[in-house]
C-alpha positions in Angstrom: -4.3 147.2 -97.4 -1.8 144.3 -97.9 1.8 145.3 -98.4 3.6 144.0 -101.4 6.8 142.1 -100.9 9.8 144.3 -101.3 11.7 143.4 -104.4 15.4 143.7 -104.3 17.4 144.9 -107.3 19.2 141.9 -108.8 22.2 141.6 -111.0 22.5 139.6 -114.2 23.2 136.4 -112.1 20.2 136.8 -109.9 22.2 138.1 -106.9 21.1 141.2 -104.9 23.0 144.3 -105.6 25.3 145.5 -102.9 23.1 148.4 -101.7 20.5 145.8 -100.7 22.8 143.8 -98.5 23.8 143.9 -94.8 26.7 142.5 -92.9 26.2 139.2 -91.1 26.8 139.4 -87.3 29.9 137.4 -86.5 30.7 137.0 -90.2 33.9 139.0 -90.5 37.6 138.0 -90.5 40.9 139.7 -91.3 43.5 137.8 -93.2 47.2 138.9 -93.4 49.0 138.5 -96.7 52.7 138.8 -97.5 55.1 137.5 -100.0 53.7 134.7 -102.2 50.2 134.8 -100.8 47.7 133.1 -98.5 44.9 130.7 -99.2 42.0 131.3 -96.8 39.3 128.8 -96.0 36.9 128.9 -93.2 33.5 127.5 -92.2 32.7 131.2 -92.3 32.5 130.9 -96.1 30.6 127.6 -96.3 27.1 129.0 -96.0 27.9 132.4 -97.5 26.6 133.7 -100.8 28.1 137.2 -101.0 31.2 138.7 -99.5 32.5 142.2 -99.1 36.3 142.4 -99.4 38.5 145.4 -98.4 42.3 145.2 -98.7 44.7 147.6 -97.0 47.1 147.4 -100.0 46.6 146.5 -103.7 46.3 142.7 -103.9 45.3 139.9 -106.3 42.5 137.4 -105.6 41.4 133.9 -106.8 38.3 132.1 -105.7 37.9 128.3 -105.6 36.0 125.4 -104.1 39.1 123.2 -103.9 42.0 122.8 -101.5 44.4 125.8 -101.4 44.0 127.7 -104.6 47.0 130.0 -105.3 46.6 133.6 -106.2 49.0 135.0 -108.7 49.9 138.6 -109.7 48.1 137.8 -113.0 44.8 137.2 -111.1 42.1 139.8 -110.4 43.5 143.0 -109.0 41.7 144.6 -106.0 42.7 148.1 -105.2 43.5 149.2 -101.6 40.7 150.6 -99.5 38.1 150.1 -102.2 35.3 147.7 -101.1 34.4 145.0 -103.6 31.4 142.6 -103.4 31.6 139.1 -104.8 29.1 136.3 -105.2 30.8 133.1 -104.1 28.7 130.6 -106.1 29.9 127.7 -104.0 33.5 128.8 -103.5 34.8 128.2 -100.0 38.4 129.4 -100.6 39.7 132.8 -101.2 43.4 133.1 -102.2 45.1 136.4 -102.0 48.6 137.6 -102.8 50.2 141.1 -102.5 50.8 143.3 -105.4 53.7 145.3 -104.1 53.2 145.6 -100.3 52.1 143.3 -97.5 48.6 144.0 -96.1 45.3 142.7 -94.7 42.2 141.5 -96.4 39.0 142.1 -94.5 36.3 139.5 -95.4 32.7 140.3 -94.4 29.8 138.0 -95.1 26.8 139.9 -96.5 23.2 138.9 -96.4 
Protein backbone atom coordinates (compact mmCIF):
# COMPACT_ATOMS: atom_id res chain seq x y z
CA UNK A 1 0.00 0.00 0.00
CA UNK A 2 1.48 3.33 -1.05
CA UNK A 3 1.70 6.03 1.57
CA UNK A 4 0.15 9.39 0.82
CA UNK A 5 2.35 12.42 1.21
CA UNK A 6 1.87 14.10 4.55
CA UNK A 7 0.07 17.39 4.08
CA UNK A 8 1.09 20.15 6.42
CA UNK A 9 -1.45 22.63 7.70
CA UNK A 10 -0.88 25.96 5.93
CA UNK A 11 -1.80 29.51 6.88
CA UNK A 12 -3.57 32.02 4.62
CA UNK A 13 -0.23 32.87 2.95
CA UNK A 14 0.68 29.28 2.14
CA UNK A 15 3.20 29.00 4.99
CA UNK A 16 3.25 25.93 7.28
CA UNK A 17 1.86 26.53 10.75
CA UNK A 18 4.35 26.60 13.62
CA UNK A 19 3.51 23.14 14.97
CA UNK A 20 4.73 21.62 11.71
CA UNK A 21 8.16 23.28 11.82
CA UNK A 22 11.49 22.24 13.32
CA UNK A 23 14.60 24.28 14.22
CA UNK A 24 17.42 24.35 11.67
CA UNK A 25 20.69 23.00 13.06
CA UNK A 26 23.15 25.89 13.37
CA UNK A 27 20.37 28.39 12.61
CA UNK A 28 20.23 30.27 15.88
CA UNK A 29 21.64 33.56 17.11
CA UNK A 30 21.16 35.87 20.11
CA UNK A 31 21.09 39.61 19.51
CA UNK A 32 21.42 42.11 22.38
CA UNK A 33 19.28 45.24 22.25
CA UNK A 34 19.55 48.37 24.35
CA UNK A 35 18.63 52.00 24.01
CA UNK A 36 17.64 53.07 20.50
CA UNK A 37 17.79 49.60 18.98
CA UNK A 38 19.72 47.21 16.80
CA UNK A 39 19.41 46.32 13.13
CA UNK A 40 20.36 42.70 12.64
CA UNK A 41 21.42 41.24 9.30
CA UNK A 42 23.10 37.95 8.72
CA UNK A 43 23.60 35.35 6.02
CA UNK A 44 21.66 33.26 8.54
CA UNK A 45 18.47 34.96 7.30
CA UNK A 46 19.22 34.95 3.56
CA UNK A 47 17.85 31.47 2.84
CA UNK A 48 15.35 31.43 5.70
CA UNK A 49 11.60 31.45 5.22
CA UNK A 50 10.32 31.27 8.80
CA UNK A 51 11.90 32.44 12.07
CA UNK A 52 11.01 31.87 15.69
CA UNK A 53 11.74 34.89 17.89
CA UNK A 54 11.88 34.97 21.68
CA UNK A 55 12.76 38.17 23.55
CA UNK A 56 13.88 38.36 27.18
CA UNK A 57 12.06 41.69 27.66
CA UNK A 58 9.23 43.42 25.79
CA UNK A 59 10.56 44.82 22.51
CA UNK A 60 9.47 46.18 19.13
CA UNK A 61 10.33 44.67 15.73
CA UNK A 62 10.53 45.77 12.13
CA UNK A 63 11.42 43.53 9.18
CA UNK A 64 13.04 44.70 5.96
CA UNK A 65 15.04 43.74 2.92
CA UNK A 66 17.05 46.96 2.85
CA UNK A 67 20.08 48.25 4.73
CA UNK A 68 19.56 48.91 8.41
CA UNK A 69 15.83 49.35 9.03
CA UNK A 70 15.14 51.07 12.34
CA UNK A 71 12.63 49.68 14.82
CA UNK A 72 10.58 52.24 16.71
CA UNK A 73 8.39 51.93 19.80
CA UNK A 74 5.42 52.32 17.45
CA UNK A 75 6.36 49.10 15.59
CA UNK A 76 5.08 45.63 16.39
CA UNK A 77 5.30 44.75 20.09
CA UNK A 78 6.71 41.36 21.05
CA UNK A 79 6.10 40.36 24.65
CA UNK A 80 8.88 38.91 26.80
CA UNK A 81 9.30 35.13 26.85
CA UNK A 82 6.48 34.51 24.36
CA UNK A 83 7.75 32.76 21.20
CA UNK A 84 6.53 34.31 17.96
CA UNK A 85 6.82 32.83 14.45
CA UNK A 86 7.21 35.01 11.36
CA UNK A 87 7.40 34.34 7.63
CA UNK A 88 10.25 36.49 6.32
CA UNK A 89 9.01 36.76 2.71
CA UNK A 90 12.43 37.87 1.50
CA UNK A 91 13.36 40.04 4.47
CA UNK A 92 17.00 39.68 5.47
CA UNK A 93 17.01 42.32 8.21
CA UNK A 94 15.30 42.32 11.59
CA UNK A 95 15.40 45.55 13.57
CA UNK A 96 14.63 45.47 17.28
CA UNK A 97 14.35 48.13 19.96
CA UNK A 98 13.59 47.82 23.64
CA UNK A 99 10.24 48.75 25.11
CA UNK A 100 11.36 49.66 28.63
CA UNK A 101 14.34 47.42 29.45
CA UNK A 102 17.42 46.09 27.64
CA UNK A 103 17.36 42.45 26.61
CA UNK A 104 18.21 39.74 24.11
CA UNK A 105 16.33 38.50 21.06
CA UNK A 106 16.86 34.84 20.17
CA UNK A 107 16.44 34.25 16.45
CA UNK A 108 15.90 30.63 15.39
CA UNK A 109 15.51 29.61 11.74
CA UNK A 110 12.68 27.10 11.33
CA UNK A 111 12.15 24.55 8.57
